[in-house]
Wavefront OBJ file of the C-alpha trace (Angstrom):
o trace
v -17.919 3.930 16.618
v -17.090 6.894 18.804
v -14.436 4.605 20.334
v -12.742 3.291 17.046
v -12.824 6.061 15.405
v -10.347 7.431 18.967
v -8.206 4.790 18.709
v -7.839 5.281 14.685
v -7.113 8.647 15.712
v -4.785 8.206 17.946
v -2.825 5.109 15.708
v -2.167 7.771 13.410
v -1.481 10.565 15.726
v 1.066 8.163 17.904
v 2.720 7.394 14.203
v 2.973 10.469 12.681
v 4.198 12.069 15.311
v 6.691 8.725 15.509
v 7.475 9.217 11.991
v 8.262 13.034 12.351
v 10.656 12.989 15.492
v 12.592 10.748 13.968
v 12.348 11.316 9.670
v 15.729 12.692 7.698
v 14.374 16.142 6.506
v 14.680 14.965 2.949
v 12.354 11.773 2.735
v 8.716 12.520 1.854
v 7.662 10.040 4.738
v 9.097 7.420 6.554
v 8.717 4.980 9.455
v 9.942 2.270 11.012
v 9.688 -1.522 10.399
v 11.180 -4.925 11.227
v 14.453 -4.432 10.140
v 15.213 -0.461 10.130
v 14.085 2.572 8.792
v 11.858 2.601 5.458
v 11.820 6.270 3.327
v 9.378 7.153 0.199
v 10.395 9.652 -2.066
v 7.622 10.998 -4.135
v 8.592 11.361 -7.822
v 6.731 13.927 -8.270
v 9.728 15.433 -6.743
v 12.594 14.015 -8.341
v 13.904 14.985 -11.410
v 13.372 11.546 -13.443
v 9.895 11.432 -12.314
v 9.841 8.395 -10.619
v 9.012 7.061 -6.834
v 11.429 4.877 -4.689
v 11.580 3.146 -1.107
v 14.258 2.857 0.425
v 15.529 0.582 3.338
v 18.114 1.625 5.410
v 19.233 4.671 2.656
v 19.157 1.899 0.329
v 16.884 1.749 -2.552
v 14.495 -1.761 -2.749
v 11.708 -0.352 -4.993
v 11.217 2.131 -8.047
v 8.693 3.034 -9.999
v 7.218 5.311 -11.999
v 4.760 7.442 -10.283
v 4.324 10.596 -8.656
v 3.474 9.844 -5.664
v 4.311 6.587 -3.069
v 3.201 5.801 0.598
v 1.729 3.077 2.714
v -1.924 3.356 1.801
v -3.741 6.741 3.044
v -5.664 5.833 6.025
v -2.551 4.243 7.672
v -3.532 0.721 9.395
v -3.229 -1.341 6.600
v -0.249 -3.243 8.231
v 0.905 -5.974 10.524
v 3.011 -5.786 13.177
v 5.957 -7.869 14.565
v 5.254 -8.381 17.885
v 8.586 -9.175 19.284
v 10.472 -6.040 17.456
v 7.103 -3.442 17.921
v 7.682 -2.673 14.076
v 5.939 -3.367 11.283
v 6.371 -6.332 8.998
v 3.900 -6.044 5.945
v 2.005 -3.549 4.674
v 0.011 -2.359 1.532
v 1.521 0.590 -0.126
v 0.440 2.689 -2.938
v 1.538 4.261 -5.852
v -0.083 7.212 -7.685
v 0.738 6.806 -11.591
v 2.545 9.688 -14.024
v 0.952 8.091 -16.959
v -2.835 6.181 -16.612
v -2.543 2.624 -17.591
v -5.363 2.177 -20.883
v -7.464 -0.920 -19.757
v -10.344 -0.946 -21.938
v -12.753 0.626 -23.801
v -16.195 0.749 -22.379
v -19.237 1.064 -24.672
v -20.911 3.155 -22.772
v -17.484 5.297 -20.863
v -15.300 5.168 -23.045
v -11.266 4.146 -22.728
v -10.925 3.474 -19.095
v -7.693 4.019 -16.877
v -5.830 3.029 -13.834
v -3.897 5.601 -11.914
v -3.252 3.626 -8.367
v -1.748 0.203 -7.601
v -0.869 -1.563 -4.968
v 1.743 -3.482 -3.775
v 2.813 -5.973 -0.226
v 5.972 -5.398 1.658
v 6.970 -8.366 3.370
v 9.880 -7.926 6.249
v 9.088 -10.626 8.157
v 11.816 -12.696 6.874
v 15.151 -11.767 6.773
v 14.655 -10.661 2.494
v 12.723 -8.109 2.026
v 10.243 -9.878 -0.153
v 8.214 -6.682 -2.616
v 4.850 -8.451 -4.220
v 3.831 -8.597 -7.447
v 1.271 -5.250 -9.005
v -2.865 -5.610 -7.982
v -5.524 -3.318 -8.010
v -9.259 -3.531 -7.535
v -10.858 -4.610 -11.207
v -14.461 -3.804 -10.743
v -13.518 -0.403 -10.062
v -10.195 1.237 -10.807
v -10.497 3.745 -8.037
v -11.677 1.945 -5.321
v -9.951 1.931 -1.685
v -9.106 -0.268 0.126
v -11.825 -1.737 2.747
v -10.230 -3.680 5.010
v -6.869 -6.139 5.733
v -7.238 -9.508 7.592
v -3.585 -10.728 8.529
v -2.486 -13.951 9.555
v 0.015 -15.929 10.052
v 0.911 -17.701 6.483
v -0.889 -15.151 4.376
v -3.439 -12.076 4.425
v -6.208 -11.288 2.708
v -6.943 -7.672 1.003
v -10.488 -6.656 0.260
v -11.696 -2.911 -1.795
v -14.855 -1.125 -1.503
v -15.703 -2.189 -5.079
v -16.641 -6.420 -3.543
v -12.911 -7.374 -5.099
v -10.573 -9.035 -2.730
v -6.876 -11.005 -2.601
v -4.732 -13.061 -0.799
v -1.353 -12.496 -0.113
v 0.559 -15.273 0.431
v 4.593 -16.178 -0.042
v 5.044 -13.088 -1.620
v 2.072 -13.370 -4.010
v -0.944 -11.481 -4.350
v -4.108 -13.773 -6.949
v -7.389 -12.132 -6.456
v -10.184 -14.384 -5.475
v -12.734 -12.473 -6.199
v -13.425 -10.088 -9.118
v -15.985 -8.420 -6.714
v -18.685 -8.865 -9.828
v -21.062 -10.512 -7.482
v -20.748 -7.559 -5.362
v -21.717 -5.810 -8.692
v -24.943 -6.690 -8.972
v -26.238 -6.567 -5.471
l 1 2 3 4 5 6 7 8 9 10 11 12 13 14 15 16 17 18 19 20 21 22 23 24 25 26 27 28 29 30 31 32 33 34 35 36 37 38 39 40 41 42 43 44 45 46 47 48 49 50 51 52 53 54 55 56 57 58 59 60 61 62 63 64 65 66 67 68 69 70 71 72 73 74 75 76 77 78 79 80 81 82 83 84 85 86 87 88 89 90 91 92 93 94 95 96 97 98 99 100 101 102 103 104 105 106 107 108 109 110 111 112 113 114 115 116 117 118 119 120 121 122 123 124 125 126 127 128 129 130 131 132 133 134 135 136 137 138 139 140 141 142 143 144 145 146 147 148 149 150 151 152 153 154 155 156 157 158 159 160 161 162 163 164 165 166 167 168 169 170 171 172 173 174 175 176 177 178 179 180 181
């Protein structure tokens, strides 16, 4: 357990030090991917309150969110063994306006504050997946990600699981079975 913690810490420190060494001053966060430099710009720091993701200075994604970035645990990505960059990774964003989900008889109105997408740089074209989020517990963090050659599986703490394949994310388990256990 201690060894695993040390390894995760060293990986995070090495990525952070690399990013700080190479990042432009006006970026919120950046790092190197398979095609080149990714830059996050948080919406809370912009006049229009829109978060953005830029690839080599060109906007590839924008949405109405206060914060955007790769998952905060920092290790939900797939390495490209040939180039040393990241070829696929999970991106989260926190909405400026919470999204209404449903009204629960016990808890009242429920809202979603965060959503996820996968950014895929493994081909010539950048692919940004559809939005996904844990349905059983809207605030559940990602528990683990398994990256394969053809697809990936993303699991949240609420027991829900999603499959990424060919640029699309689909739910394979809604977590309701886990909720009963």
